[in-house]
C-alpha positions in Angstrom: -7.4 36.9 -15.5 -7.4 32.9 -15.2 -6.4 31.4 -11.9 -4.5 28.7 -12.3 -4.9 25.4 -9.7 -2.8 22.8 -9.3 -4.5 20.0 -8.1 -3.0 16.2 -6.9 -4.9 13.6 -5.5 -3.4 10.6 -3.7 -5.3 7.5 -4.5 -5.3 4.7 -1.7 -3.3 6.9 0.7 -3.9 4.2 3.3 -3.9 1.3 1.1 -3.6 -1.9 2.7 -0.4 -4.0 1.3 -0.5 -8.0 1.5 2.4 -9.6 0.8 2.5 -13.1 -1.1 5.1 -15.8 -0.5 5.6 -18.8 -2.4 7.7 -20.9 -4.4 5.9 -21.6 -8.0 8.5 -24.3 -8.6 7.3 -26.2 -5.5 4.3 -27.7 -5.8 3.7 -27.6 -1.7 4.7 -23.9 -2.0 2.9 -22.7 -4.9 -0.6 -22.3 -4.0 -0.6 -18.5 -2.5 0.7 -17.7 -5.9 -1.9 -19.3 -7.8 -4.6 -17.3 -5.6 -3.3 -13.6 -6.6 -5.2 -12.7 -9.5 -8.6 -13.7 -7.9 -7.8 -12.0 -4.6 -6.7 -8.7 -6.8 -10.2 -9.0 -8.5 -12.2 -9.8 -5.3 -10.1 -6.8 -3.2 -9.3 -4.1 -5.8 -8.6 -1.9 -2.4 -5.6 -4.0 -1.4 -2.6 -4.5 -3.0 -1.2 -8.1 -2.9 2.6 -8.2 -3.8 4.2 -11.3 -4.6 7.5 -11.9 -2.7 10.2 -15.0 -3.2 12.6 -13.6 -0.4 12.5 -11.9 2.6 15.4 -9.6 1.9 13.0 -7.6 -0.5 10.4 -6.9 2.0 9.2 -3.7 2.3 9.4 -3.2 6.0 6.1 -1.4 7.8 5.2 -1.6 11.5 2.4 -3.7 10.3 2.7 -6.7 8.1 -0.1 -9.0 6.4 1.3 -12.0 4.7 -0.1 -14.9 2.7 1.9 -17.8 2.7 2.1 -21.8 3.0 2.3 -22.8 6.8 2.7 -26.6 7.9 0.5 -28.3 9.8 -2.8 -26.9 9.2 -5.9 -27.8 7.9 -7.8 -24.7 6.9 -7.0 -21.1 6.4 -5.6 -19.7 10.0 -4.4 -16.4 10.9 -1.6 -16.3 13.0 -0.7 -13.1 14.9 1.8 -14.8 17.6 5.0 -15.0 15.7 6.5 -16.5 18.9 4.4 -19.9 17.9 6.2 -20.0 14.6 8.6 -23.0 14.6 12.0 -22.4 13.5 14.7 -24.7 12.4 18.3 -24.5 14.0 20.4 -22.4 11.4 23.6 -24.1 10.1 23.8 -21.8 6.7 22.4 -18.8 5.4 20.1 -20.9 3.5 18.3 -21.7 6.9 17.0 -18.0 7.9 13.6 -18.4 6.6 10.6 -16.5 6.6 9.7 -17.3 10.2 13.2 -16.4 11.5 13.4 -13.2 10.0 9.9 -12.0 11.2 11.2 -13.1 14.8 14.5 -11.1 14.4 12.7 -8.1 13.1 10.2 -8.1 15.7 13.4 -8.4 18.4 15.1 -5.3 16.8 11.6 -3.4 16.7 11.3 -3.1 12.9 7.8 -4.4 13.0 5.2 -4.3 15.6 2.2 -6.4 14.3 2.1 -9.5 12.0 -0.6 -11.0 10.4 -0.1 -14.1 8.4 -2.9 -15.6 6.6 -2.0 -19.3 6.8 -2.7 -21.9 3.9 -2.2 -25.5 3.9 -0.2 -26.6 1.4 -2.4 -29.3 0.3 -5.8 -27.9 0.1 -7.9 -27.1 -3.1 -7.1 -24.2 -4.8 -11.1 -22.8 -4.9 -11.5 -24.0 -1.2 -8.5 -21.8 -0.1 -9.6 -18.9 -2.1 -13.2 -19.2 -0.4 -11.5 -19.4 3.1 -8.8 -17.0 2.5 -11.5 -14.3 1.1 -14.0 -14.8 4.4 -10.6 -14.2 6.6 -9.4 -11.2 5.0 -12.8 -9.5 4.7 -13.3 -10.2 8.6 -9.7 -8.9 9.8 -9.0 -6.1 7.3 -11.9 -4.7 5.8 
């Protein structure tokens, strides 16, 4: 008599996900997307998901985001979303990531947000090295 065992393994049960925002058609907003492949190679245990719109975001209590940030000189971690400046809203097109994150937090849909901000005019290699160091120090 043979005993049959059904065994299943869930690999990366608590896998960290980082959502990468950007627009490949806009030079000032494309740098995060250019870094995805190198980040995937450097951090195989982290899932990097490319996102264009907030509407498709899979909400979790903790969000990790890579995005272009205006007004910074080096890669920076932003955890206080109240410091994000949002413009006045005149139409539905004015709902940006910052506004949506503030709304999600107010509605208690998220507890914590980490935005790994990248300056738009930074050299790709420099951005990758700074981002790699920051991700290692914060998430691993």
